[in-house]
N, C-alpha and C positions, 0 to 999 in steps of 0.2 A: 187700623187707624183710618178714620174718615175725616179729612180736614175740609172745612168749608169756610166761607167768608165770615161766618159767625163764630168760628173756633177761637178759643183762648189758649195760648201757649205759655208754658212755664219752662224756662231754660235751666240747664245745669249751671253750676257756678262756672263762669268763664273768665279766664285770665286774658290780659291784653297788653300789647306794647305798640306804641306808635312807630310805624315804619318811616313815614314822612308826613308832610302836612296833609296829604290827600288819602293816605292808606293806613290801615291799622291791622296788626296781627292779632287774632283772637282765637281762642279755642279752649278745650277741656284739658286740664293737666292730669286727670286720672287715667285717660286713655291716650294722652299726648297727641291729640288730633287738633291741628291748627290750620287756619287759612288766613290769607291776606285779603281784606275787603276794603272797598272804598269807605270813607268815613260815614257816608250816607247809609251803607249797609249795616254798619254797627249801630247807627241810630235806630234803624228799623228793628234790630234785635232788641235793643233796650226798650223801645216802645211796646213791643210784643211781651217782653218780660214784665213790664209794669202792669199788665192785665188787660190791655186794650185788645179787642179782637182784630182779626185780619182785615176786615173791611174798614174799621176805624183807622187803622194804621195806613191803609191804602189811601184813604181820604186825606189824612194829614200830609202824606208825602206828595200827593197830587197838588194840594194847595201850595205846598212849599216849592215844588219844582216846576209847577206849571204844566205838567204832563202826567199821564197815567203811569203807575208803577205796579207791576205784577207781584204784589206782596204774597199772594197765595202760592205761586210757584216757588218763590224764594223760601217761604216757610216750609214747603214740602222738602226742599233741598236741605234746610237746616235740620229737619227731623230724620230724613232718610240717609242722605249722603254724608253729612257732617256730624250727625248724632249729637247736636247741641241741645235739642229739645228733650226735656225730661217728661213732660206730660202734655197731652192735647185734650182739652175739655175734661181734665182730671184723670184721664187714662194714661198710665205709664207706657211710653213708647221706647224709651232708652233708659235702661237701668244704670244707676251709678256703679262704678267699679271701685272696689276697695283695693288700694295699692299701698303696700308697705315697702318703703325704701330700705335697702340693705345698709347695715351699720348706721342706722339712724341716730345712734347714741354718739357718733363722732361729731364734735362741734365744728361750727364754721371756722372758728379761730384755729383749729388744728389743721384744716385744709390750707388756710392762709399761711401757717407756719412753714409747711412743706412746699408751698407754691407761691412764691413772691419773687420780686426781681433779684433779691440777694440769693435766694435758693437756686434760681435758674442760672445765675452767674456761676455759682459753686458747681452745679451739675455740668455746665459747659466747660469749666476749667478742668474738672476731673476727666471728662471725655477727651478734651484736647491733649491733656498730658498723656493719655493712653495712645492717642494717634501719633504724637511726636515720638514716643518711645518705640513704637512699631516702625516708624519711618527712619529714625536715626540708628537703630540697632539692627534692623532687618530681622528681628526676632519677634515672637509673641503674636504674629499675625495668625489668626485662627485658620486651620485647615480641617478638611472633613474628617481625617483620621483621628483628630482630637476627640471625636465623639465617643471613642472607645476608651473607657477608663480602666478596663480590666481585660485580661486575656479570656475571661469567661464571657461568652456572648450574652448569657442570661443576666449577669451582673451589669454589663454595659447597657443592654436594652432597658432593664428595669431602672437603672440610675438615670438614664437620659429621659425616660418617660416621666418619672417623678419630678425631675428637675425642670423639664419643659413646662409642666402644668403648675409647678410652684412659681416660676417666674412669670407665667401668664397671669397668675393670680396677682402678683405684685404689680404687673403692668396695668391690669384693670383696677386694682385698688388705687393706683395713682390717678387714674381718670376719675374715680369716685371722689377722692379727696379734693382734687382740683375743682370738680363740679360743686362739691359741698362748700368750697370757699366762695363760690358765687351764689350761694343759697339755693342750689339746685339739687334735688334728691335724685338718686340713681340706683340701678339694680344690676348686679353682675350675673351673667348667665352664659349658656352655651349656644352656639349657632353655627352658621356656615357663611362663607364668602365664596360664591360661585361653587367650586367643588372642594373647598378646603374647610376643615373643621376649625373653629375658632372659639375663644372665650370673648365675650363682648360685654360692654357696659352700656346699658340703656340710659342715656341722659337726654332723651328727646326734648324735655322741657327747657333745654338750654336755649331754644329759640326765643325765649322770653328775655334773654340777656342781650344787650347790645352786641352786634357782630364783633366789634373790636375787642371785646372782653372775653370772647369765647375761646381764643386761641390757646390759652394756657391749659384749658381742659382737654383740648385736642392733642396737644403736644406732651402732656404730662407723662403718659405711658412711655413714650420714646425717651423722654428725659431720664426716667429711672433706668430704662434698659441701657442707655448710653453710659450712665453713671456706674452701674454695676459692671459693665464691660471695662470701663476705665479703671475701676478699682482692681479688677482681676489682672489687668496688664501691669499695673503699678506693683501689685503683690509679687507677681512673677519676676519683675525687674529687681525688686527689693531682695528677693531670695538670691538671685544670681549675683547681686552686688554684695551679699553677705550681711545685709542689714537685718534680715529675719531668716529663720530656718523653717522651711515647709516640708512636711513629709511627702514622699513621692506620690501617695494617693491624693493628697490635698492639691498638689501641683496638677495632677491629671484631672482632678475634679474642676479646678479653675479653668483649665483649657477647654474642657467640655462645656462649661457654662458660657465661656466666651464665644464658642461656635454657635450655641443656641441663641445667645443674645444678638449676635451679628445677623443671623438668619431672621430673627424677629424684627430687627430694624429694617432689613432689606424688604421684608414683606409689606411693611407700612407704606412703602413707596409705590406699591402696585395700585395706582390711582384709578384703575378701571374697575376696582372693587371698592366697597365702603370701608376703606382703611383710614387711619388717622390723617394721613396726608391728603386723602381725598376730601375729607371734611374741611380741612384747612383751605384747600383750593376752592371748594364750593362756597365757603364763607367769603374768601377773598374776591371771587367773581360775582358775589351777591346772587347766587342761584338757590332757589327755595328747595328744589328736589332734582338735582342735576342728573343723577343716575336713572331714576324712574322716568323722567321726562325724555332722557336720551333713548331709553328703550321704546318709549312711545313714538319718538321720531323715526327710529329704525323700523318699527312695525308699519308705519305709514309708507315706507319705501317698498315693503313686501306685499302688503294688502291694504284694502280700504279699512279705515278705522271705524269701529262701531260708533253709534251716536254718543254713547257715554265717553268713549275715548276721545272723540272729536271735541266734546265739550271740555274735557280735561286739557287738551292741547290748546284750545282757545284761551284758557286761563293762564297759560304760560306767558310770561312777559317777553317782549321783543328782545330785551337784552339777554335773557337766558337762552332764547332760541338762537341767538348769534353765537353764544358760547357752545351750545350743543352741536353746532355744525362742525366745529373742529374737535370737540371732545368725543364725538361719536366715532371718529377714527381711532382715537386712543382706546376707547372702549372695545371696539371690534378687534383691533390688532392684539390688544392685551388679553382679551378673553380667549381668542384662538390660541395664543401662546400658552396661557395658563392651562387650558384643557389639554393641549399637546404635552406640556410638561407633566401634568397629572397622570396621563395615560402612559407616557413613555418611561417615566421615572417612578413616581410614587406608587401607582397601581402595579406596574410590572415588577418593581422591587418587592412589593408586598406578596404578589403571587409567587414569585421565585423563592422568596424567603419561607413562605408557608409550605410550598412544595418540598423544599429541602428538609424542613423540620418534620413534615409528615413522613417523608421517606425514612428518616432516622428513627421515628417513633414506631414504624411498622413492625420492627423486630423486638420492640421493648414490651415487657409485660405491663399490665395496667397498674400493678403495685409498685413499679419501679420509679425512681426519681427521674429517669430520662423521659418517661412518658409524661409525667405531670409538669416537668420542666418545659417540654414541648407545648403542652396545653397553655401554660402561662404565657409563653412567647407569642403564640398565635393570637391569644386574646389581646395582648398589648398591641400587636400589629393591627388588629381589626378595630380597636377602639375609635380612631379618627373616622373610619368609614361608617361605623354605627352612629356616631354623632351627626355626620352629614345626612345620613338617611333619616334619622329621627328629626332633624331640623327641617329638612325638606317636607316631610310628612306633616309636621306641626304647621308650617307655613301654608301648605295646601289646605289643611283643615280650617285654618283661620280665614283664608280667602273664601272657601266654600261657605263657611258659617256667615260671613259678612254678606255674600251674595244672597243666601237664603233669607237672612234677616231683612235686607233691603226689598226683596221680592215680596215677602209676607206683609211688610208695611205698605207697599204700594197697592197690593191687592185687597188689603183690609178696608 
């Protein structure tokens, strides 16, 4: 790509939302790439998209502002850094990306049915009922041993594995439905948070919604987790009161579910990662990219920032920089604790568990159930680690691809 003052640019379709009287959020919804620009910057984009060349736009801006404007440098950023430009002088520089939202057949009205003020009040009442029953009876509070639904280790591990991922799907489906109620499409996938495997809902385009309306999409997953947990407690209480009769296996299953849901709710409060509560806090404090900018801030304390990183830091608002100064401590302490917890518990437990199974398998023949039972258990234990590794590798390849694309555009 060779861009000159005579170049004519054509933009991708760009969505926008006014931040205030002086700034506007603008970006591509197909790759969920958005930036906040002064209104004058958006006007430059519109003039370029109308077919005026770079020099013509620079002349218009100089006449309007009374001083020279480096439109060529800005146009290069639009093409390389932000990927807003589709063609330069008819040559494609950034291809459009075909995005298919998951469950696109679900109507907006369906999302509004499940997530409105009345629904949230109902969810809150069910959860509160569960809390009160636990508090006043001293029973039904989940404990770790509830995770074992059977005397068979295989049955317990398999049941908990399936249940965890089933309720993770419900959690992410809640996010998707709530986002759909705001006319925002989204996609459910797998990823990682620091060193933990997670399911995640990509609803990046929610930045096009006013901040005050985003909260229900962020809290939707926790609302369903809390509701299912409350229902489980109520069912156990109803059984003990003689109102319903539950089979022992059903009771054990409900207790297992409640442990899983309580752990899922606790995880969301780890705000040093991109959890649901993190997004709520970032929205509340009006931070565009709190986590990434915090990492940039911490890098500056260890080494000198590259020119590109320095430019990124200069774009961070003064208000967000003030938030980052205290949030960086939350991020540091939380990350150290999370890694310690991962190594001391999740990783060590997995290693010990696999070693024990392998020792039991050593004397079993390949044709025996004991051997294949061990193989199944080992696979289930390793699944979260495989997901984290795959997610890390995917993120690395994406970053590498973006760097190579930017480099090739700059050199062309």
